[in-house]
N, C-alpha and C positions, 0 to 999 in steps of 0.2 A: 503493499499499501503505499509506503514511504517513498520507492523508488518511484512508482506511478507518479505521486504528486509532485515529486522532485524534478522528473523528465516532463510533466505536462508544464507546470509552472516555468520551467526553464524554455519550452516551447513557444508559450504564451508569451513569455518577456522579450523573446528575439526580436519581433516586427516592433514593439514598444522601444526598444532600445536602438535599434538601427534606424528607424524613422524620427525618434526623439533627437539623436544626435544630431541630424541635419537640422530639425526645428530650432534646437537649441541654439545653434550658430547665429539665429535672428533674434535669439533672447529668450525665448519661451522654454522654460524647462518643464513644464507639466507633462508632456508625455514621456520624457525621459524618466520623471521621478516616477511616474508608474510603472513603467518596466522596471526600475530599480526595485521597489516594492514587489514585485512577481521575483526578481532575481534574488532578493533576501527571502522568500517565501521556499524558493527550490533550494537555496543553500540551508537553510534550517531544517528542512524535509532531508536533505543528505546528511545532515550532521546526525538528526536523531537514529537514521536510519543505519549509520556507521556504529552509533553507540549502543543501539539494538542488537547488532550483530555480534560486536565485542563481548556485552554482558551475555549473549547466546552462548557464546565460544566458551567463555570463563565458566558458565555455569556447566558444559558437557565436560570440559577438562577436570573438573571439581568432582562431579559425580560420575563420571566414569571415563571413558577414554574420549581422545578426540579423534575422529569422529565418533558419536556415541552407537558404533556397530561392533560386534566382535567375529562377525563373519566374514570371510575373504572372499566376495564373490564380484561379480563385475559392478552390481548395483551398488553396494556398500563402498566399493574402491572410487567408483563416480561420484556419490553421493560425500566421501569424504574428501576429494579432491576439489569438489564444487564448494564445500565449506572453507577447506584451507583458503583458497581464492577469496572466497568473500571476508573473510576475517583478515588475511594479509592487506586487502585494499581497504577494507574498513579502517585498521590500525594506521596504513598510511596516510589515508586521506584525514583520520583524526590529528596524527602527528603535523600534517600540511597545516591544517587548522590552528594548531597551537601554535605553530613556528611562524605563521603569517602574522598571529595576533602579537606573538612577543616581538617579531621584528619590525612591525609598526610601531609599537610602543618605544623599543629601546632606539632604533636607528631610525625610524621616521621615515623608512621605504622598505621594501619589501624585495629579495634578490629574486633573480629570475630562475633559481635553483626552486626556490618554494613554490612559485608559480606552475612551475613543471610538475612537481609531486602532488600539487593538487588536482591537477588536470589526467596527470597518466593514473592516478589511483580512483578520482570519480567517474570516469568515463568505465573501465571495466567494472568498477563496482556496482553499478546502475546495469551494466550488461549480462552480467553474472546473476544478479537476482532477478531482474525481468526471464531471463531464460531458465533460470532454475524454476520460478513459478509456472512458466508455459510449460516446461517439461510434467512437472508435479499434477498440474492441472488435466494436461492431456493424458497423461498414465490415469488420473483416476478415473475420466472418460472412459477409455479404451478398456478399463478394468470393468468398470460396470457395463458396458458395452457386452463383454464377453462372458461374464461369470453373474451377472444381475445385480441384485442390491449387496 
């Protein structure tokens, strides 16, 4: 849900930001401000998504193994790999956000490396989460069609 919200808000923000930049050159920043609000909502959704993923991984590690499967079959290996990628990108994104804030406070500017970390971690995070959800929903539908309730 958070990945979908973050992606949808970013898509909605893009035309507002693109058009708002040109309008802001003439002095009116209203459209640019609307786009910034949508983008802030997208960023907040991404942060909540990453924090949720890290807390779920922490719970799985503390209560069982990571991932919470003891079988070694294709399904558990794919699930474990997916959860590992989700967790690593979530941790990278959260560290990027913290680094961004600290660099902004301490140095007054944000280095390009921190921008790179944010982009390189948030894009695969959303793609992996949405793909995981699509496969899980598709698997549920196929299981129901072939095996009934």
